[in-house]
N, C-alpha and C positions, 0 to 999 in steps of 0.2 A: 505493499499499499504505500509507501515510503519512498520506492525505487528513485523517484525522480529527484525528490528532496534530498537523499544520498548522493545521486549523482551531481547536485547543483552543491553540495558540501565539498567532495572531492573537486570541482573544477574553482572552489572558491567565489561562487556568484554571491552578490550583495543580497538577492531576492532568492529565497529558497523555495518559493511557491509561486504556480502559475496558474492560469485558469484551466490548465491540462492535468494539473495535478489530480492524480486520483483522487485522495483523501478531502478532497476539496467538492467532487462531483455531487455528492448530496444536496451540500448546502445553495450551488450553482443550480441547481435543479429547481431547490424550493424558491430561491429567488428570483428567478425567471418567472414565477406564476406569479408574483406578487406587484401590486401596483407602488407607483413611485414615491408616494406618499407614505406607504410601509418600511418602505427600503430605508427612506430619511430617518424616519423614528427609530430605525433598527441601528442606523449607523450611527446617528448621535448618540443614542442609549450604549451602545457596545462601545463608542470610543472614552466614555468615561476612565474606563481602566486603563488603557494607555495613558490617558492624561492625566490621573493620579499617580501612575509610576513615573511616568516623566517629571511632572512637578517635584515629586520626592526626592529626584536627583538635581534638578536643576529649577530649585525655588523662584529663581530672579526671570526666569525666560517664561514672558509672559504671551508669545505668539502662537504657541498651540491652542491656548487657553482662547484666546480671541477668535482665532479661525472658528472655533466649534461655537462660539458665543455669535460673530456676525452671520456664522451660514445659518443657522438657527432662526436669527431673526430676518434673515433672507426669505428663509422657507415661512413663515408665517408673514410676509409682505412689509417687514419694517425697516428694512436697509435695503437698496439697489446691488444688483448683481456686481458691479464693480467696486464695492466695497466688500462685499465677501470673498471676491474673486482674490484680491489683494491680500487678504488674509490666509486664504489658501496657499497662496503665494509664498508668503511668508513662514507658513508651516512647513513646507517644504525646505525652503531655503534654512530654517533652524537643521534642519535633519541635515543637510549639506555641509553645515558648517561645523558640528561637533564632530570629533573624533571617538567617537564610541558608537560601534555598528549595533548594539542593541538598541541603545536610546533612538540612534538614526532612525532606525527602521519603525519604532514608535512613533516617531515625530512625522513620517509618512505615514502611518496607517490612521493618525490623527487626520492630517490632510486628505486623504481619500475620503475618510467619513463624511468631512466638512463638503467636501465635491460631491457627494451624492446627492446633494441639492440639485446640483447643475444637472447632471445626468446620473440615474440609478445605476448605469454599468460602474459608476466607482466603486459602489458598494464593496465587491470583491475585493478593492486594494486593502480596504482594513484587513480583512484576516490575512491575506498575500503577505501585508509586512506585519500584522503582529505574530503571528505565528512565526515567522522569520526570527523576530525576537526573544521567541520563546526556545527556539533552536540552539540560537545564540547563548541564553540566558543558561539551558541544561545540557548542552552539550552535545556531540554527536550520537552518542550510546545511550542518550536518558530523555529525548525528548518527546519519544512516542507517548506516553501517558499524558504530560501536560497539553500537548497540541491535541488529541482524542477529547479529553477534557473540554477544552476553549471550542472545540468544534462540536461537541454537545450543547454547550453553553450558547454560540452562535445559532445554532437550530432551536433551541426552546425559547429564544429571545424573538427570533424570526416570528415563530407562531405565535407568541405571547402577542404581538405588533398587528400580526395577521388577522386578529383576534379582535385587537382593541383600539385599532388606530382610528379608525371613522367613527369609534365610540366616544371619545374625547371631548367632542365639540370644539376641537381647535380651529384657530385660526390659520390659514392655507394661504400663501401669495396665489394669484391668480394662475399661474403657471402649472401649478400643482394640483389645480382641481378639474383640470380637462381629463 
């Protein structure tokens, strides 16, 4: 199930998961069935854990938090796309500036979570990068269990948001109501 990840580790790739990763197929299949609003709620929800982890190590770096705040405001129609887009790009630039592969991956995960507001297909970037951070954290021989637990978490949260997104009475930007 993790052959492609193990091959990417050997090649010293920065991103250890892709849309073709066998372990992501169930998640991707479920994502493809959901509406954009559900993916937005899921991504913003799931980005909280990587944000907490990132901020624990880099408490003075506010750009990843701003990314999520502005993207949620964009989803609600409170700010325009250029403001959120700048925040997304800023989160990704933080990831490129720090010399810490695990935390860089977390920062990219946050950026992709925010970008899900723009296009639902960005949602898969969150697990691709957060799972990469888990592999880096636990090492090439001990990553399977934490990755499987996180995949279960993602699916559980997707099912939660599938059930609850449209019941919450949230305000949405016009482009997310189509």
